[in-house]
N, C-alpha and C positions, 0 to 999 in steps of 0.2 A: 503494499499500500504505499503511496506516494505521501509524504509529510506536507501539510499545508502551513507550516510555521515557516516564517521568514527568516531569513539568515540575520545576524547583526549589521551587514552592510546594506542589505536591503530595507531594514528598518530605518537606519540613519538616513538613506537616500530618500525614502518617503518622508520623513519628518521634515528633511531639508526642501523638499518641493513644497510641502504645506506651509513652510515658514516663508519661502520665496514667493509664493502665490499671495499669501497675506500681505507681505510687504508691500508688492507691487500694487495689489488692489487697494490698500490704504492710500498709496502715493496717487493712484488713478482716480480716487473720489476726493481728493484734497481740494479741488476747486469749490465743491459744495460746501465744505467747511469754511472756507475764506469768505464765502458770500453770506454765511450766517454772521459773520463779524461785522458786517455793515451796521451802522454808518461809519466805522472806523475806516480810516484810509490806509493805503500801502504803507507809508512810512511808519505809522502807529503800529500797525499789525507786525511788521519786521522788527521794530525795535523791542516790541514785547515778546516776540518769538524768541529773539536771542536772549534776551535775560531770563525769561523763563524756562528756556532750554538749558541754560547754564545753572539755574537753580535745581532742575529735575535730575541733571547729570550729576550734581553735587550730592543729592540725596541717594542717587543709585551707587555712587561710589561709597558713601558712608555706609548703606545697608551692606553691600557687598564686601566691605572691607578693603578696597582697592587703592585707598590713598597712597600707601607706599608704592605702587606700580606707577602712580601719577608723578609722584615726587621723583622717582628714578628717570622718567622722561624728561622732566624739567631740568634734570642735571646734564641734559644733552642739548647744547644750543643750537646745533644744526636742525635737530628733528623740531625744536620748539619754533624757531623762525621758518622751517619749512611748513609747518601747520599754520603759522600766520599768513603766509602766501595762500595756502588752500583757502583759509578763512576769507580772504579778498573775493575770490572766485565764487564760493558758495554763497556770499553777500550779495554779489550781483546777480547770481541766480535766483536768489530768495526774492530780491526786490522786484525785478523783471516780471517773475512769475506771479506773484500777488498783484503788481500793477496790471498785468495782462487779464488776470481773472476777474478783477473788479471792474475792468474797462470793457467786459463783453468780449473778450479774445481768447477764449479757453481753447477753441480750435487751433488758432495760430500757435499757441504754447505747446498743444500737443505735438504739433509738427517739429517742434525743437527736439522733442524727445524721441520721436520717429528718426530723425537724421542723425541723432547723437551716436549711434553706432558707427555710421559713416564718418564723422567727425572724428572719432576715435581712432579710426583707421589711419585718416589723414595726419592726425597728431602723431601717431606711430612712425610714419615716413619722415615727418619734419625734425622731430625732437629724438626718436629712439633709432633713427637710420634703418627702419624696416623695409623690406622690400615687397611690394604688392604682387600678389599672383594676378592672373589675367581676369579672373572673375572678379576679384576685389576691384581692379580698375574699372570694369564694366560697371559695377554697383556704384562706385564713386561718380563716373561719368553720368549714369543715369540721374543720380541724385542731384548733380548739377544742373541738367536739364529741367528737372522738376522745379528747382529754384527759381530758374528764368521763367518758367510758366507761372508760377506762383507770383512773381514780382510783376509780371504784366497783368494778372487778375488784381493784384492790390494797387497796382499803379506805383509801386515803390518796392525796393526790397523787404521781405518778410523780416524785418529787424529783430522782431521779438523772438521769432524761431531761431535765428542765427545766433543771437546773444545767449539764449538758453542752450542751445546745442554746444557752443563754444565753451561758455563759462564752465558747464558741468563737465565737459570732456577734458578741459584743463584741470579742473578739480580732481577727476579721476586719475589724470596722469601724475600729479603731486601725491596724490594718496598712494599710487602704485609705487613711486620711488620711496615712499616711507616704509611700505610693506607691512609684515606682521609685527614691527617694531611698536606700533601703536594700536592698541584695540579700538573698537568703535565708541564706546562711552569716553574713554581718555581722549580720543581725537575729537568728538564733538565738544567735551568739556575745553579743550584747548581753543578750538576755533571760536566757540561762543565767548570765551575769555578775552581773546584778542578782539573781538568785535563788541563787546560789552561797552567800551568808551564811546564808540560809534553809535551804538543803540541809545545811549544816555543822551548825546547831543542831539541824535535825531528826534528823539521823544522832548526834548527840551524846546526844539524849533517847533515842533508841531504844538505843543502847549502854549507857546508865546503867540502863534500866529492863529491857526484854525481852532485850536483848543483840543485837548485830549478827551477822547470819550470813554475811556477806561473808569468804570465805577459811577458812571452818570446815565447810562441807558436803562440798564435792567441787571438783576442778579444774574439772571441766565446768560446775558451778554458778558457780563464781567466773567463768569466762570468759563465761558468759551474761551475768551481771551487767555485767561490763567492756564487753560488746559494746552495752550500752544506748545508749551515745553514737552507735554506728553505725546501730542501729535507729531510733533517733530523727532523724538528719540525712539519712539516705539518702533516704527517700520525700519529706522536704521538698524536697531538691535536685531530683529528679525531678519533682516536682509545679512547682517554679520553673522549670525548664527546658520544661515542657509549656505552662505559662502563656504563655510567650514565642512558642510556636509555633502555638497553637491560638486560634481564636475563643472569647469568653467563653461563647457559646451552649454550644458543644460541650465546653468544659471543664466547665461547669455539668452536663451530662448524666453524665459520667463520675463525679462525686461521689457518686451514689447506689449505686456499686458497693462501697464500703466499708462503708455500714451494712447491705447485702444480705448481704455475706459474714460480717459481724458476727452477723446475724441466723441465718444458716445454721450458723454455728459453735455459736451459743448453743442452738438448737432442735434441731438433727439431729445435731451431735458430742458436745455437753456434756449433750444431753438435758435442757434446762431446760423447765419446765412451760409449756404454752401452751394455757390453758382457752379456751372459746367467746369469752368477753367479750374477752379479750385479742387472739384472731384479728380481732373485730370492730373494736377499737380500731386494730389496725395497718392493717386494710383501710380505714378511713377516712382514716388519714396517707396511703396510698399513692394514693387517689383525689385527696386535695388535691395531692400531688406531681404527679400526672398532669395535673390542672388547671393547675397552674403551669408545667409544662414546655411544654405545648401553647401557653398564652399567649405564652411567651417565643419559641417559634418563630413565631407569627403575628405578634407585635409588632415583633421585629426587624427584618424586612425594611421594614416601615412606617415604623421609625425611620429606617432608613437612607436610604429615598426622601425623607423629610421633610428631612433634613440635606443633601440635595443642592442644589447653587445652582440657582436658576431659569434655564432656557435662554432 
């Protein structure tokens, strides 16, 4: 009789898939959360998001007794300053994303995360001197055509999509340089600590101009703003846990869930406009992603076989 029990490796992979799907699903419905924060503006939301994320991370580190690990990282100036650079790019990403959501441009924001894998490939060429395979060049070329089509549709370059794609791509590149030396919670703690002064200045400017909405609308609204730290940290922690359990190929596939959900929210929940030219542009991006994904699945086994020692 065949046993129906799973091996430890299968159980680990299964839990990794669940965590990855949960992380990207939470990121995918993030626009709905930010819309609930109105009438708060983008600058106030991001400022509070930074500060409450820092507080939440400090609580996690205290509960898990990981302060010694964070102190050990702080004794390495190169890593600390590298995380400061990462903080710059994630700040740009957060600010533009929240602005796009509140401005009714969720679909354009989703495009940024659709083309992010293509941007990551380009950054590998520019900064890591990686050589592209033919399929990867085709995917990059198809994406460039898509951007041109969308530029004609928008009447200008889809700057929100491009800023989101490149800021997150550069953020990922920097985090890759740091590698396993910094865990997810310590990384977010350092990033938000670097950004805390910026957040305070940002909130002060909003307070002296338009006026802060925090604590003035309703108890539910205030609690939603306070929960920004949890909303930021939880999917990140789920993703970090999934990354330790899943092969990179499978992890890469799940990343498409977030922009798909964002697209669905923008097009079908919020009813944003999708003229034919925009459908064509998105279709070209999806073709490019399909080519890239197939190439990854074809090339990964070859790479593994090539790395095996000769018998």
